[in-house]
LUMBA-815360 format. One line per field, with one value per residue (C-alpha): x, y, z. Coordinates in steps of 0.001 Angstrom, whole numbers, plus 500000, padded with zeros to 6 digits. Layout:
N
c1: c(X:...)
c2: c(Y:...)
c3: c(Z:...)
This chain:
987
c1: c(756119:758038:755044:752457:754985:755624:751927:751502:754237:752563:749491:751025:752751:749463:747691:750656:750453:746652:747200:749937:747698:744831:747025:747995:744175:743398:746239:745217:741852:742184:744868:743360:743816:745628:743179:745713:744656:741474:740070:737059:733974:731874:728284:725624:723088:720084:721235:723077:720624:716898:716307:712841:710913:708340:709806:710975:710249:710196:712432:710286:711819:711656:708846:707770:711339:711354:707962:708575:711628:710130:713082:712454:715651:715245:715435:718606:718533:720088:718427:720001:723382:723119:721580:724777:727430:728770:729012:730948:733011:733382:735179:737807:736705:736963:735443:732346:731792:728254:726873:725320:722414:721343:718065:718004:715740:715645:714072:716853:718610:718486:722069:722671:724477:721468:721043:718058:718215:721859:720351:718716:719006:716753:713251:713043:715458:712822:711533:708833:706469:707218:708306:711915:713125:716294:717937:717599:718002:721785:722766:721653:723756:726685:726164:725840:729081:731109:729915:731140:734365:733607:734060:731756:732796:730101:730394:729498:728830:730412:730587:726880:723233:720788:718252:714965:716903:717972:716151:718627:719647:716768:713579:711865:709659:708312:708667:705846:708013:705110:706882:703426:703576:707957:706717:704919:706778:703661:702773:705646:706935:705296:706342:707094:705050:706618:709681:709144:706304:702489:702781:704803:702714:701313:704749:706180:708645:711682:710465:710042:713975:714645:712892:714311:717699:717296:716441:719772:722040:720504:720279:717532:719392:717866:719535:717594:720725:721797:724237:726109:724998:725591:728329:727135:729455:728342:730750:733417:736477:737041:740053:740819:740576:737319:735905:735741:733223:730682:727608:728464:725385:721788:721281:724631:723885:727501:727723:729786:732008:734297:731307:731960:727906:727639:731142:729686:726222:728008:730159:727543:725171:728027:729593:726624:727276:731133:729024:727066:730044:731207:734715:735639:734525:734651:734083:732412:733513:736295:738209:735555:736719:739861:742698:742784:739255:739490:742282:740755:736954:736907:739969:740717:737222:736282:739434:738340:735272:736723:739203:735723:733701:736773:734947:732204:734482:735664:739325:738806:740608:742035:739027:739993:739073:739645:738362:737587:739986:738548:741450:740737:743923:747135:750009:749709:750014:746359:747240:750398:748774:749701:746644:743844:746338:744804:748402:748191:745413:747695:749704:749477:748418:750687:750491:749976:747117:745318:745848:744252:741494:738397:734789:733102:729054:729628:732209:730036:727071:728655:729179:726667:727273:725584:726281:726050:729031:732063:730922:733649:733605:736270:738436:738102:737323:740595:742422:742012:743038:746287:746849:748860:752755:754732:753754:756868:757767:758231:760144:757205:756133:759334:761879:765624:768506:766390:764785:761880:762264:760404:757911:757687:754235:754539:753334:750505:747014:745418:743300:743919:742775:741352:744093:742572:745524:746088:742014:742316:745204:743976:743404:746273:748277:751985:750109:749174:752488:754364:752116:753117:756828:757044:754668:754187:756527:754305:751878:752725:752178:750743:750326:747154:745579:742488:743056:740230:740004:736253:733332:729966:731225:734175:735988:740047:740782:740267:736629:735927:732504:731854:732871:736107:735357:738394:738693:738525:742269:742888:740839:742890:746088:744621:743505:746739:748470:745891:746355:750280:751138:750443:747379:744017:742542:738596:736250:733105:730202:729692:733068:733664:731659:732427:728650:728010:731129:731765:728083:727893:727935:725604:723103:721120:717107:717591:716176:716142:718765:719381:720756:723897:726873:724206:721978:720529:722837:720628:719699:723352:723611:720205:720540:722318:725884:727786:731103:733368:735857:737202:737351:735918:732507:729660:727403:724301:721993:722996:725360:727261:727620:728889:731300:732300:733321:737176:737109:735582:737808:740947:739747:739183:743320:744264:742573:744115:747426:747365:746046:748801:751735:751972:754103:751709:749228:750861:754771:756622:758358:761126:761711:765569:767213:763987:764197:761019:760951:758970:757789:756141:756393:758302:759187:759549:757375:758453:756854:759057:760370:758099:759315:758072:759071:756458:756573:753601:752404:755625:759257:761447:765060:765621:769138:770416:767869:768126:769313:766587:764702:762012:758714:756505:752838:751280:753632:755102:758745:761415:764401:767770:770253:770733:770224:766871:765403:761461:759881:756358:753973:753867:749762:747795:747194:749855:751503:754409:754499:757788:757791:760988:760716:757052:756324:753143:754379:751599:749163:746232:745328:745507:743225:742451:745020:747321:748580:751835:752010:748224:745421:742343:738727:735711:734115:730884:727931:724630:722422:718636:717440:716088:719313:717702:714238:712008:710370:707828:707477:704972:702202:699224:697776:699508:697738:697963:699354:697002:696977:694354:693832:693018:691646:693202:696594:697815:699328:697767:693811:693065:689285:688327:688007:688692:686627:689144:688015:689917:689239:690903:691776:689298:691907:693028:692090:691831:692784:692246:692829:693864:693425:696420:695104:692256:691248:691798:688568:688275:687731:685773:688101:686876:684510:685223:684735:684939:686194:686560:689748:690398:687816:689545:692909:694985:696825:700042:698737:698946:697690:698948:696667:698249:696816:697184:696375:696928:696622:698419:701476:701899:700958:701239:701523:701685:700772:700371:700565:697510:698570:696098:697045:696046:693778:695136:698393:701466:705011:708426:711426:714488:717747:721136:723059:725473:722699:719112:718983:716421:713908:711730:708905:706596:704281:705074:701840:700973:701168:703320:701906:704620:704218:707054:706552:708659:711986:714099:711624:711678:714032:713598:712419:714343:716796:715088:717547:716549:718746:721672:721573:720234:717929:716007:712556:710129:706366:703738:700080:697504:700295:700440:703965:706136:709766:712202:715426:717747:719694:721751:719567:722403:723012:724001:721815:721295:719859:716209:714818:711850:708981:708759:705837:706277:709095:712639:715927:718764:722290:722999:726400:725140:726272:725253:725349:721937:721998:719197:720392:718800:716394:718170:718901:717383:714854:711382:710032:708430:704568:702943:699637:699469:696869:695230:695169:698336:697793:697392:695213:691374:687944:684794:685495:687623:687450:690619:691375:693505:694917:697195:700025:699459:702653:701544:700419:698485:698335:696107:695492:694521:692812:694704:694293:691373:691105:693015:691062:692258:693128:693094:696024:695328:692471:691033:688983:687631:687255:685630:687647:686541:683082:683941:687108:687076:688494:692506:692469:694942:694435:697101:696700:699235:699430:701250:702178:703630:705511:705851:709214:707269:709136:706654:706766:704601:704172:701835:700051:698450:695582:694896:690958:691211:688773:686056:686645:683004:682842:680727:677775:678635:676312:676889:679404:683189:685639:689220:692607:695927:698293:701379:704309:704742:701057:700451:698269:694431:693243)
c2: c(282716:286521:287597:286995:289397:291412:292431:292413:294700:297182:296846:298079:301204:301818:301741:304064:306466:306826:307422:310020:311943:311403:312605:315713:316353:316220:318454:320616:320810:321118:323691:326404:329290:331497:332707:332430:328417:329128:329242:331276:330706:333649:333798:336338:334680:335184:334035:331004:328275:328467:325891:327546:328348:329399:332987:333918:337449:340135:342990:346700:347163:345655:343350:342273:340921:338525:337228:336919:334399:332928:334217:336444:338168:337229:333522:331828:331839:330728:327160:326842:327779:325226:322398:322889:323004:319794:321091:323795:321263:318626:321255:321676:325334:325865:329479:330873:334723:335774:339326:341504:340380:343500:344687:346323:349032:349612:348667:346274:345459:341606:341961:343447:346723:349251:349232:350927:348741:347608:346306:343236:340315:341237:340202:338472:335980:334483:330847:330999:329648:332860:330572:331679:334933:335966:336268:332579:331345:332927:331553:328195:328691:329754:326655:324227:325811:325178:321682:320784:322559:325706:329296:331952:335394:338209:341383:344020:348065:350815:353799:354466:353495:353024:355851:355435:356252:354662:352684:354438:357777:359105:356976:357588:354348:351772:348065:345886:342401:339866:338379:339073:342507:342793:342936:345913:349047:350763:347676:347266:350738:353136:356829:358121:361608:363118:363030:362887:365532:364730:365647:362718:360229:362813:363679:362306:359514:361698:364602:361469:360464:364104:364213:361433:362635:365843:364346:362568:365133:368665:368818:371131:374016:372951:371365:368152:366211:368427:365772:364923:361124:361244:363191:366128:366586:367003:367106:364524:363011:359274:359873:362365:361552:363864:360554:359253:361874:361328:359906:357005:355887:357256:354367:354663:357495:358313:357715:360135:357427:360053:360700:358272:358106:356463:354237:353143:352399:350276:348554:347488:346344:344688:342670:341047:339072:338642:337051:334976:333477:334568:334105:337370:340510:341588:345152:346640:350070:350280:353061:355282:355855:356918:354458:356987:356950:352748:352575:355247:353607:350160:347870:347579:347769:344775:343000:343219:341815:338692:338066:338447:336200:333923:330828:331230:331002:327783:326814:330107:331585:335197:337283:338111:341626:342749:345360:346479:349324:349123:350163:349476:350511:348730:348987:348499:352485:353877:356944:357736:358039:355914:357000:356039:352381:349272:348640:351660:350221:347339:350217:351637:355713:357907:358490:362188:362018:359200:361472:364109:362724:363349:362270:363406:364035:367161:368586:367212:368813:372583:371660:373230:371393:371563:369524:373320:374736:373043:369846:369701:369953:372279:369437:365742:365555:367776:365961:362564:364127:364773:361024:361192:360384:358036:354294:352303:349013:345416:342230:340639:338949:337506:335023:336224:334324:331652:331117:332307:334636:336067:339016:342196:343469:346223:348534:346648:348026:344613:345519:343252:344041:342245:342247:344668:345531:341258:341037:343992:342499:338909:338728:336400:334428:335891:339557:339063:337758:340260:343050:341099:340996:344794:345607:343014:345189:348062:345999:345013:341726:340326:336724:338226:339781:337776:337136:336457:336730:338184:339257:340051:344127:343247:341103:341374:344748:345536:344381:344741:344994:341293:338260:336511:335315:333437:329374:326822:326670:329923:329857:326814:328966:331698:328867:327388:330645:331479:328225:328009:331487:334537:335010:333587:332478:333347:331967:333882:331177:329542:329842:326140:325169:328783:329836:332803:333308:336825:337666:341394:341329:344046:345790:347200:346771:346589:343136:339716:338787:336093:337570:338660:337655:337553:334749:332443:329261:326684:324762:323284:321780:320052:316654:314923:315637:313871:315539:313182:315661:318511:317507:313984:313385:311284:312717:312246:314681:318045:318725:315587:316538:320218:318517:316451:319904:319611:323445:321839:318957:321076:323222:320049:319389:322163:322694:319341:320404:323778:322300:319607:322557:324974:326864:327018:328708:330843:331123:333637:333563:334277:333938:334205:330639:329898:329671:328484:326762:327684:330747:329583:330886:329589:330149:329062:329447:328850:328786:328045:324385:324002:324501:324147:324686:325542:325299:326493:326154:323537:322640:324900:324601:325428:326326:326738:324439:323590:319717:317018:314845:316931:315117:316281:315849:316013:313006:311272:311644:312601:315047:315565:318008:321946:322289:320785:320460:319487:318711:319054:319826:323158:323556:326036:325221:322567:322879:320944:321468:319594:319999:319078:316024:315017:311696:310990:310534:311528:313387:313547:311820:313055:315610:317805:320151:318954:315444:313618:312613:312723:314545:312899:313894:312507:313519:315296:314185:315585:317867:317114:319738:321680:323851:326971:326533:329291:329077:330707:333609:334559:336293:336848:339963:342626:342897:346547:347236:347941:351601:354577:355906:359923:362252:364886:363565:366483:369458:372862:374432:377647:377296:378007:373988:371102:368100:364804:361181:358555:354935:351983:348825:346243:343400:345045:343829:347226:350996:354375:358061:361085:364509:366506:367721:365408:361609:358437:357487:354071:353160:350046:348009:348942:351509:355672:358251:362039:364323:368402:370776:374437:375537:378163:377725:380937:381308:379077:376989:373374:370306:366592:363838:360304:356879:353228:350094:346611:343450:339885:340904:343960:347408:350382:353683:356971:360596:363576:367243:369902:373298:376384:379081:382557:381920:385296:384929:385002:383460:385515:383759:386119:385606:387086:387640:390102:390903:390036:386427:385110:382720:379562:379003:376117:373661:369933:368505:366903:369290:371639:374806:377440:380099:382729:381908:379364:378560:381097:382478:386231:388652:388651:392397:394417:394844:395209:395960:393359:393498:395354:392751:393628:390863:390174:389037:387708:387037:383961:384381:381900:378708:376298:374606:375233:374681:377042:377339:380165:381001:383868:384025:382493:378910:378765:377195:376359:372787:372258:374041:372221:371854:375712:376271:379599:382597:381503:382658:381646:382730:382300:382354:383672:379987:376595:377111:377981:377166:377710:380672:381552:384504:387546:387607:390222:391348:391636:390202:393232:394124:394019:394162:391565:392209:389375:390071:391859:394424:393689:393432:393550:393614:395103:395181:393342:392404:392953:391405:393531:391745:393047:390576:389616:390780:394429:397124:399105:399623:400970:401321:403964:404084:406139:409594:408846:408226:405929:402616:401460:397464:394937:392508:389588:390173:390771:393827:394092:396488:396580:399014:399350:400387:404297:403577:404115:401375:401790:403573:402362:403110:402162:400933:401998:400804:400945:398499:399234:396660:396259:397678:401101:400157:401097:399534:400684:399339:399300:397668:399173:397725:398342:397840:396662:397088:393801:391435:390512:387171:387530:384907:382569:381882:378558:375810:376175:373767:374685:372501:372757:372999:371014:373237:371898:372901:374880:377429:375708:376028)
c3: c(078331:077366:075259:078404:080454:077662:077391:081276:081258:078499:080258:083542:081431:079722:083016:084289:081578:082333:086029:085417:082904:085303:088182:086148:085394:089027:090139:087591:088639:092069:091936:089808:091824:089365:086501:083714:084504:082965:079231:078856:076470:076378:075303:075182:077843:075468:072616:073939:074633:075551:078792:079789:076512:078772:079985:076098:075409:072791:073347:072669:069307:066027:066998:063517:062840:065961:065555:061334:062291:065670:067146:070672:071631:075120:074102:076044:079904:083038:082988:079154:080495:083307:080561:078868:081367:080034:076422:077799:079719:076960:074762:077950:078964:082649:082731:081280:081035:080423:079580:082263:084270:086035:085220:082150:080280:076271:073417:072431:075440:075458:075788:079267:078748:079347:083261:084787:088474:089238:092941:091078:088036:085125:085667:082386:083940:085925:085583:083236:085838:088064:090646:090590:090582:088336:091260:092358:088774:088762:092278:090833:087977:090175:092396:089379:087518:090382:091207:087417:088098:086216:086899:086130:085017:085219:082563:084404:083613:085773:083022:082326:082713:079875:079206:081730:084584:087594:090471:093331:091571:089585:089683:086313:085982:088287:086450:086597:086674:085261:082189:079940:080305:079359:075488:075992:077389:078462:080350:082375:082484:084802:084687:087515:086660:089559:088252:084819:084633:084276:080472:079551:078451:075965:074623:071190:071254:070896:073164:075820:075475:075572:079115:080472:079573:081066:084249:084338:082484:082541:078842:079062:081004:084459:087801:087763:088744:091692:093180:090134:090025:086067:084052:082140:079385:075903:072591:072871:070793:071000:070975:073998:077636:077551:076089:079903:080476:077792:076671:074201:072760:073181:075665:077474:079943:081718:085245:087756:088675:090290:093045:096232:096394:092617:093362:096477:095432:092263:094460:097011:093976:092126:095455:096406:093114:094713:097842:095599:094006:090403:090333:088335:086671:082786:083453:080276:078759:081086:078133:079218:082810:083587:085108:088393:088753:088556:090905:093610:093580:092248:091767:096044:096849:094709:095746:098969:098790:096819:099682:102082:100534:098705:100056:097926:094579:093246:094834:096974:094225:094143:092414:088688:086996:083330:081632:078003:077087:073190:071038:067360:066029:064742:067175:071096:072179:071140:068743:070532:074050:076864:079059:076595:075778:077346:078754:080605:083044:084368:086360:089384:089091:090492:094754:094666:092435:094439:097418:095800:094817:096943:095100:098268:097726:099855:097048:094154:095873:095483:091342:088911:085501:081998:078891:077303:079273:079655:081417:083744:087445:088982:090549:089980:086142:085449:088526:086255:083053:084493:084963:081309:082358:080132:081155:082590:081359:082581:082011:083604:080460:079395:080341:081007:079809:078585:082154:084307:086557:089833:088370:090239:090906:092904:090278:089154:089608:090049:086820:083872:080237:077281:074658:072590:070096:069494:068802:066419:064810:064693:061015:061284:063756:062462:062824:066562:067347:065843:067636:070827:069992:069872:072785:075620:077434:077922:079992:083777:082889:079385:080407:082428:079392:077795:074484:071938:068161:067601:070066:070384:069168:067127:064746:063614:061308:058492:058542:062146:061887:061137:063035:062142:058375:057783:056829:059414:058836:059669:062930:063703:063235:065512:068233:067776:069064:071455:073491:073515:073942:076721:077591:078878:075526:075341:072510:071437:071401:068064:066813:067750:064546:062589:063763:061389:060050:058348:059354:060622:064449:065551:063359:066190:065665:062385:060615:062455:065256:063199:060362:062645:064933:067588:066123:068520:068852:070676:067772:067160:070504:071386:072159:075244:076646:079660:080355:082788:082426:080790:077136:077846:077025:075473:073528:071176:068493:067353:070215:069323:065784:066903:069203:066052:064124:062991:064993:068048:068015:067757:070857:072837:072023:072503:076020:076692:075932:077815:080772:081041:081269:083373:081335:078798:081108:083168:081630:080539:076817:074501:070933:071851:070500:068716:064418:062952:059485:056732:057765:061118:064527:067413:071222:074765:077543:081396:084506:087651:087001:083685:080511:076958:073349:071002:066840:064804:061156:060954:062772:064479:065532:069674:070831:074429:075883:079407:080153:080027:077836:075647:075251:072156:073167:069820:068366:071912:070411:073033:071899:074240:073507:073815:070527:069549:065748:065398:062204:061389:058493:057375:057483:059169:063106:063335:066420:068410:072111:073280:077170:079314:082071:080489:081910:079730:076424:073539:075180:072344:069366:065736:064520:061433:062329:064719:063941:063432:059779:058040:058949:060681:060928:062916:059771:059701:061841:059862:061970:062779:060209:063110:063895:062705:064247:066248:069272:071246:073194:076137:073950:076768:076339:079042:082486:083205:086608:089374:089821:090448:087291:088009:085099:084331:085744:087629:086262:085988:085845:084950:086490:090091:090426:088829:089067:089022:088366:090312:088689:090606:088382:087969:088874:092153:095786:097080:096964:097912:097132:099544:099135:100686:104332:103926:104882:102568:100264:099404:096015:094434:091731:088483:089656:088891:091561:091280:093353:092985:094065:093748:095884:098444:096850:095743:092250:091703:095302:094929:096031:095620:095420:096499:095897:096652:094614:096255:094220:094812:093870:096584:096539:094180:094889:093535:093682:091571:092160:090839:090694:090482:087811:087071:083858:083068:084039:081973:081916:081345:080072:081348:079567:080597:077282:075505:073074:072004:071555:069119:070899:069344:071625:071216:073005:072227:070855:067334:065459:067726:068565:067838:070222:068181:064550:062807:063338:064097:066252:067461:068914:072685:074025:076836:077744:081740:084448:087449:090813:088735:085933:082290:081365:077310:078022:076417:077895:076941:077561:077963:077846:080769:079741:076627:075630:074157:072161:072128:069259:067511:064622:062126:062914:066322:068698:072491:073560:074257:077541:078211:080643:081169:083499:085273:085149:084453:083974:081797:080775:077123:075914:072101:070907:071980:075722:077572:081254:083742:086708:089993:089691:090933:094675:097122:094530:094444:091267:089297:089813:086031:084396:081794:078948:077026:074131:074315:071644:067829:064972:065295:063514:064766:068239:070764:074708:076792:079816:082491:085308:087977:089331:092660:094147:093268:096103:093464:089513:086918:083079:080962:077092:075318:077060:079395:082919:084576:085961:088947:089385:092399:092834:091541:089973:086166:084718:081155:078746:075078:072275:068706:068966:068722:066473:062423:060446:060819:063707:066783:070897:072613:076284:078730:082452:085577:088571:092065:093946:097618:097508:095569:092682:089739:086111:083082:079492:076945:074082:070822:069343:065618:064277:060824:057604:058314:055399:053897:052365:048950:049348:047032:043783:042459:043556:043813:044045:045398:045014:046498:043413:043633:042290:039146:037884:034948:034498:034270:030930)
């Protein structure tokens, strides 16, 4: 009878235990309104799991490597994340951080950090059948994650765009969104020739890049970005505040976040994702934006939107934001500078600086900035650099007198950070812990820091370019600290099985992605998994093998321990009264009435413990008294967590790293051998976007008229073209029509031709401009400088046509006084468009000034800075006579064309001492030299031109008759060879 009663009592106790643990889990799940309750699984969406192979797409660059490994860069997708939500929940993670989702454009943009349109989700995230856009698929992911109790953290970029312009600020391309076109840059990126110039398609790739960049950064010395939507800063130092203004990489063109127009647009675009229900933002490259800018332009705005749309988020939790303030350094303070250190961003900016911050567009429109100059505006950028006061310190992270205390957030910025110092020093747990002890007071509250060992960018020092290469035991030790110590733990995808341990994280487009720390992980989690709760699941296939891995099981145990104890999730900490055994780590944690003692890598003795009964969640043993000693094996990753007034007994079963007396492992389950298998991708022939092809496609013409051919795409439904000032002309799909422009146009007059092409996917429009130019006109480059610069000029072609000879070019003519200022000048005949570089002839040179199609005025400092300036005010351009050719040597005879400029009222030329020959403005006259000249004789042609304001300009050119070279008639067969430098004389 007693045995039966005992059995019943035992059953009741077990039911109570299960009930208590279930209640604790339910409370945890329903009350997660503090983001410190979360643990984060970080994935690169395109490299995690492929739920829809029909939308797999190659990146533009490195395609042979993608094909040979059957591993398209755009492989994982939102459907894949949806399919594996239960895997993440089975590991115990409560939140997912995904890489940026907005429309990207670059050769290797699978990661999402090269935006071309902030207002929409990338078209490559659409479903393979095209029925669901990327925006729809992302909404499905958010909704389904929330149903599983999982939060979504969206990675966003405020600092920069890619180098293909941006849809709202500088539209350089139209994007064809059909999946079959995405792997072909020419099929999916349709140049906006009005912005990029009609010659853009014919430029070499390097020149195309420079043209795109110039439209955003004024790098060619012309003010293409008059509203200053981007920063125009040149050289910078990673370790100085000027890194806030600089372009950190070729695909990262720095946005002017101090401009209200830019900031408001970014807030609006990313606010749409808050409205969709994302639970937080991870903000990329935060260390390349000043704290003052964050506090003024972004944090309050995002927080307000978070409050407005709190009903969209899981549990209506406050919107959480944390930033990447990169600090690859061995201490908490970055190289002695507070304002470049992560902790600085957790504090409010000074009120006087906030009050002085005026980023209005009306102000920025007054600023003309070039990267070859200072790169600074007059007010805002210098103001941000004044935000450099010493950072305050805080005890918000620390227990006081052995107990939790109410934190003071009155000076908090509302912005949190990735704990870069801990990350960089996570070569072992002891190093990371020691760094926290020395620096946690510098954060407003380090319990909000997001903590990880490695990521998609870096691992811990000293080999920070690779994924953490430590053993499973070293991983276990680091994870045990992360999940019991202060901060929000975060794991980079695949680390739960040691995926790509020690691999170089990012090689760029140099070799297969499968050989890097950004490899595709999906093959390791195929199969079925169903999670009934966090850390509770059933699984089969490769996903079961991954979940059975010792590290995965270790994570499951750590997540359960952390979720059960508020003090571990949100608590302050201290090591006072903590003596670890065997060189381990020991500390106390407290949050309100939750209190825990933690020992890592062995046992510890704790003194001055508050009265109560402490239960070890690992062993179930209980302890009382103000001094408590707990024993544990001194193995890496071993942990003891003694929780005050815990009623649930032993929480977890024994594992490979956390156990009572002996390690236990589930044993490796074999994978099916296909975990590294390749896949397919969209390989259909690209469909050219419907358009009207015009040939020639705009530009200038030097004939009286030009005949243009207009061809409507064969797969278009309808289309038309329209010459400016005339009626629309309908086109037939696949057929060409011709028209002529130029008749009756004056020199330098333009005509714009617009067109439209309609397909089943909608209408595409475009326009090109034609300019009629004087066939004998010249282009003059005027340069304001202290002394005559050397000018190197060329027409970008293959090969380049050099207009001033080989580098360094030729010294400019002059000076000539125009409007009271001396200008050096160089005139170019018979060329429509060219580029120049100014230099001092001895090493220093300006940036490239490209696309010169008419007279241009520049200012040059004699070194590296050259910028376009306005033509002199209140002056009339000098009248002139253009001679073509403009002097030089000739044989026999030479025919010279003399053209008087349109703005002249009169002019003449004369040969030698002959009579003056009158010229008509805008008209050309020809004459021939040489018939009456002896070989070796020279004749000078002088000219005069008088402008409308009666200013007369004169000039001359000298022509030299050379001896005619007579090539003898060959009497045999000759073979000519280009001799290498190492040839000896022929025998």
